[in-house]
C-alpha positions as CSV (number, residue, x, y, z in Angstrom):
1,X,-54.7,74.4,41.0
2,X,-55.9,74.1,44.5
3,X,-53.6,76.0,46.9
4,X,-52.0,73.7,49.4
5,X,-52.4,74.8,53.0
6,X,-49.1,75.0,55.0
7,X,-49.1,72.8,58.1
8,X,-47.0,74.5,60.8
9,X,-43.9,72.4,61.7
10,X,-43.9,71.2,65.3
11,X,-41.1,72.8,67.2
12,X,-38.4,70.5,68.6
13,X,-37.4,73.1,71.0
14,X,-38.0,72.2,74.7
15,X,-41.0,74.1,76.3
16,X,-40.6,76.3,79.2
17,X,-42.0,73.7,81.5
18,X,-39.4,71.2,80.7
19,X,-36.7,73.8,81.0
20,X,-37.8,74.5,84.5
21,X,-37.1,71.0,85.6
22,X,-33.5,71.0,84.3
23,X,-31.9,73.2,87.1
24,X,-33.6,71.2,89.9
25,X,-32.6,67.9,88.3
26,X,-29.0,69.1,88.1
27,X,-29.0,70.3,91.7
28,X,-30.3,67.0,93.0
29,X,-27.8,65.0,90.8
30,X,-25.0,67.2,92.2
31,X,-26.1,66.6,95.7
32,X,-26.0,62.8,95.1
33,X,-22.4,62.9,93.7
34,X,-21.1,65.1,96.5
35,X,-22.7,63.2,99.4
36,X,-19.6,61.0,99.8
37,X,-21.8,58.0,100.4
38,X,-23.5,59.7,103.3
39,X,-26.7,57.7,103.7
40,X,-28.6,60.6,105.3
41,X,-27.8,62.9,102.4
42,X,-28.7,60.2,99.9
43,X,-32.1,59.7,101.6
44,X,-32.8,63.4,101.7
45,X,-31.9,63.8,98.1
46,X,-34.1,60.9,97.0
47,X,-37.1,62.2,98.9
48,X,-36.6,65.7,97.5
49,X,-36.6,64.2,94.0
50,X,-39.8,62.2,94.8
51,X,-41.5,65.4,95.9
52,X,-40.2,67.2,92.8
53,X,-41.7,64.6,90.5
54,X,-45.1,62.9,90.5
55,X,-43.4,59.7,91.6
56,X,-45.8,57.0,92.6
57,X,-44.1,54.9,95.3
58,X,-40.8,53.9,93.7
59,X,-38.8,56.3,96.0
60,X,-41.1,56.0,98.9
61,X,-39.0,52.9,99.8
62,X,-36.2,55.3,100.7
63,X,-38.2,57.0,103.5
64,X,-38.5,54.0,105.9
65,X,-35.5,51.8,104.9
66,X,-32.4,51.3,107.0
67,X,-29.4,53.5,106.2
68,X,-28.8,53.3,102.4
69,X,-25.6,51.7,101.1
70,X,-24.4,51.7,97.6
71,X,-26.2,48.4,96.8
72,X,-29.5,49.9,98.1
73,X,-29.0,53.0,96.0
74,X,-28.2,51.0,92.9
75,X,-31.3,48.9,93.5
76,X,-33.5,51.9,93.8
77,X,-32.0,53.2,90.6
78,X,-33.0,50.0,88.9
79,X,-36.6,50.3,90.1
80,X,-36.7,53.9,88.9
81,X,-35.4,53.0,85.5
82,X,-38.0,50.3,85.2
83,X,-40.8,52.6,86.2
84,X,-39.6,55.3,83.8
85,X,-39.6,52.7,80.9
86,X,-42.7,50.6,81.7
87,X,-44.7,52.5,84.3
88,X,-48.1,53.8,83.4
89,X,-48.9,56.0,86.4
90,X,-47.0,59.2,85.3
91,X,-49.2,62.3,85.8
92,X,-49.0,65.5,83.7
93,X,-46.5,65.4,80.8
94,X,-45.7,61.6,81.0
95,X,-42.9,61.7,78.4
96,X,-41.2,64.5,80.3
97,X,-41.5,62.8,83.6
98,X,-40.2,59.5,82.2
99,X,-37.2,61.3,80.8
100,X,-36.5,63.1,84.1
101,X,-36.8,59.9,86.1
102,X,-34.6,58.0,83.7
103,X,-31.9,60.7,83.8
104,X,-31.9,60.8,87.6
105,X,-31.7,57.0,87.7
106,X,-28.4,57.2,85.7
107,X,-27.0,59.6,88.3
108,X,-28.1,57.2,91.1
109,X,-26.3,54.3,89.4
110,X,-23.2,56.5,88.9
111,X,-23.1,57.7,92.5
112,X,-23.5,54.1,93.8
113,X,-20.6,52.9,91.5
114,X,-18.4,55.7,92.8
115,X,-19.2,54.9,96.4
116,X,-18.4,51.2,95.8
117,X,-15.0,52.2,94.3
118,X,-14.3,54.5,97.3
119,X,-15.1,51.6,99.7
120,X,-12.9,49.2,97.8
121,X,-10.0,51.6,97.8
122,X,-10.4,52.1,101.5
123,X,-10.3,48.3,102.1
124,X,-7.3,48.0,99.7
125,X,-5.4,50.5,101.8
126,X,-6.0,48.5,105.1
127,X,-4.7,45.2,103.7
128,X,-1.3,43.8,104.4
129,X,1.3,44.6,101.7
130,X,-0.7,43.9,98.5
131,X,0.1,44.4,94.8
132,X,-2.1,44.2,91.8
133,X,0.0,42.7,89.0
134,X,-0.5,41.2,85.6
135,X,0.6,37.7,84.7
136,X,3.9,39.1,83.8
137,X,4.4,40.5,87.3
138,X,4.1,44.1,86.1
139,X,2.7,46.1,89.0
140,X,-0.6,48.0,88.2
141,X,-1.5,49.1,91.7
142,X,0.1,48.8,95.2
143,X,-1.3,49.8,98.6
144,X,0.8,52.0,101.1
145,X,2.1,48.9,103.0
146,X,3.3,47.3,99.7
147,X,5.0,50.5,98.7
148,X,6.8,50.8,102.0
149,X,8.0,47.1,101.8
150,X,9.2,47.6,98.3
151,X,11.1,50.6,99.3
152,X,12.7,48.8,102.2
153,X,14.2,46.2,99.7
154,X,13.3,43.4,102.0
155,X,11.5,40.3,100.7
156,X,10.6,41.9,97.4
157,X,12.0,44.4,94.9
158,X,10.9,46.3,91.8
159,X,12.8,46.0,88.6
160,X,11.3,48.8,86.6
161,X,7.7,48.1,87.2
162,X,8.1,44.3,87.6
163,X,7.6,42.7,91.0
164,X,10.3,40.2,92.1
165,X,10.7,38.2,95.2
166,X,14.1,38.8,97.0
167,X,16.6,36.1,96.6
168,X,18.0,33.9,94.0
169,X,15.3,32.7,91.6
170,X,12.7,35.0,93.0
171,X,11.6,36.5,89.8
172,X,11.1,33.1,88.1
173,X,9.3,31.6,91.1
174,X,6.8,34.5,91.1
175,X,6.2,34.4,87.3
176,X,5.6,30.6,87.5
177,X,3.1,31.0,90.3
178,X,1.3,33.8,88.5
179,X,1.0,31.7,85.4
180,X,-1.0,29.0,87.1
181,X,-2.8,31.0,89.8
182,X,-6.5,30.3,89.9
183,X,-8.8,31.4,92.7
184,X,-6.1,31.3,95.4
185,X,-2.5,30.1,95.7
186,X,-0.1,30.2,98.6
187,X,3.5,30.7,97.6
188,X,6.0,30.1,100.5
189,X,9.5,31.7,99.9
190,X,12.8,32.1,101.7
191,X,14.6,35.3,100.8
192,X,18.4,35.8,100.4
193,X,18.8,36.4,104.2
194,X,17.1,33.1,105.1
195,X,13.9,34.8,106.2
196,X,10.7,32.9,105.4
197,X,7.7,34.7,104.1
198,X,4.4,33.5,102.3
199,X,2.6,35.3,99.5
200,X,-1.0,34.7,98.8
201,X,-2.0,35.0,95.2
202,X,-5.6,35.5,94.2
203,X,-6.7,35.8,90.6
204,X,-9.1,38.9,90.1
205,X,-12.4,38.6,88.3
206,X,-10.9,39.9,85.0
207,X,-8.6,36.8,85.0
208,X,-5.6,38.9,83.7
209,X,-4.7,40.4,87.1
210,X,-3.6,38.9,90.3
211,X,-3.5,40.3,93.9
212,X,-0.3,39.4,95.6
213,X,-0.3,39.7,99.3
214,X,2.7,39.3,101.6
215,X,1.8,37.5,104.8
216,X,4.6,38.8,106.9
217,X,3.2,37.7,110.3
218,X,1.9,34.3,109.2
219,X,3.4,31.4,111.3
220,X,5.7,29.0,109.5
221,X,3.6,26.0,108.3
222,X,6.2,23.5,109.6
223,X,6.4,25.1,113.1
224,X,2.6,25.1,113.1
225,X,2.5,21.5,112.1
226,X,4.8,20.5,114.9
227,X,2.5,22.3,117.4
228,X,-0.6,20.7,116.1
229,X,0.9,17.3,116.0
230,X,1.8,17.6,119.7
231,X,-1.6,18.9,120.8
232,X,-3.7,16.5,118.7
233,X,-1.4,13.5,118.5
234,X,-1.5,13.6,114.7
235,X,0.7,11.7,112.2
236,X,3.3,13.9,110.3
237,X,1.1,14.1,107.1
238,X,-2.0,14.8,109.1
239,X,-0.4,17.6,111.0
240,X,1.1,19.0,107.8
241,X,-2.3,19.1,106.1
242,X,-3.8,20.7,109.2
243,X,-1.1,23.5,109.1
244,X,-1.6,24.1,105.3
245,X,-5.4,24.2,105.9
246,X,-5.0,26.8,108.5
247,X,-2.7,28.8,106.2
248,X,-4.6,28.4,102.9
249,X,-8.1,27.3,104.2
250,X,-8.6,25.4,100.9
251,X,-8.1,21.6,100.5
252,X,-6.9,22.1,97.0
253,X,-4.2,24.6,98.1
254,X,-3.1,22.3,100.9
255,X,-2.8,19.4,98.5
256,X,-0.7,21.5,96.1
257,X,1.6,22.6,98.9
258,X,2.2,19.1,100.1
259,X,2.6,17.6,96.6
260,X,-0.3,15.1,97.1
261,X,-3.5,14.3,95.2
262,X,-6.9,15.6,96.1
263,X,-8.0,12.1,97.0
264,X,-5.1,11.6,99.4
265,X,-5.8,15.0,101.0
266,X,-9.4,14.0,101.5
267,X,-8.3,10.9,103.3
268,X,-6.1,12.9,105.7
269,X,-9.0,15.3,106.1
270,X,-11.4,12.6,107.1
271,X,-8.8,11.3,109.7
272,X,-8.4,14.9,111.0
273,X,-12.1,15.3,111.5
274,X,-12.4,12.0,113.2
275,X,-9.5,12.8,115.5
276,X,-10.9,16.2,116.5
277,X,-14.5,15.0,116.7
278,X,-15.9,17.7,114.4
279,X,-18.4,16.9,111.6
280,X,-17.0,19.1,108.7
281,X,-14.1,21.2,107.6
282,X,-15.5,24.4,109.0
283,X,-15.6,23.0,112.5
284,X,-12.1,21.6,112.0
285,X,-10.7,25.0,111.2
286,X,-12.3,26.5,114.3
287,X,-10.5,23.8,116.4
288,X,-7.2,24.3,114.6
289,X,-7.3,28.0,114.9
290,X,-8.0,27.8,118.6
291,X,-5.0,25.6,119.1
292,X,-2.7,27.8,116.9
293,X,-3.6,30.9,118.9
294,X,-2.5,29.4,122.3
């Protein structure tokens, strides 16, 4: 029998050249994640990665662009991923370079997402008292102003982890509003001490949670309606619609608050626009806001 020649098995161990790239890749990735969304550090890191790899132009965009934000970093990560997958200009060990670029693009996406989350958290903390609740009014998150208001026991209270409006029927009123909240709903309320407050309810993109914001400094719609009626010589229903438009800024929300149909609200809106001499709702809001601030 003929003796079979043994073919040496190809090693699956990474070669020394590929191992040399790992420490640098990790260092640059760590710099991305610890930059705290500093655009200058992001730019320096991307250009360092460009010089570290035979990158043909994808990250050159970072050199002359305006300060990088999270969206810009994410867009560049998408370009780098596309180049790593479909590009045909890799020099040297193409498969290794593609793998390095693809890995770094993942770190870019992750850093951009973390920066977005940090920015959103910062904005959330600056809002008026705001709670994130589910449709059963169970609180999932609350900003500092909301926590302080809850602790004061004024206007709202917590029963376990459930948010309730202060006053008789407050729990039921909030649950009813949460059940039908769409994009945005205004909930006027009078607490047990006779103090009026409005809550703005906005359904979040997941459709299961709602942001509830207490509008503590918002003018009372009826007081605002009287002021607008006097200034613009409006009918009672026109002035009421104008006040609710200022408070809610949506025609559907104003119609719900007044208990009228969308068609009737449109008729009042047309009369308001004719009275103020503005061509559209945006111009009307500008006029109404100017009068309300006097």
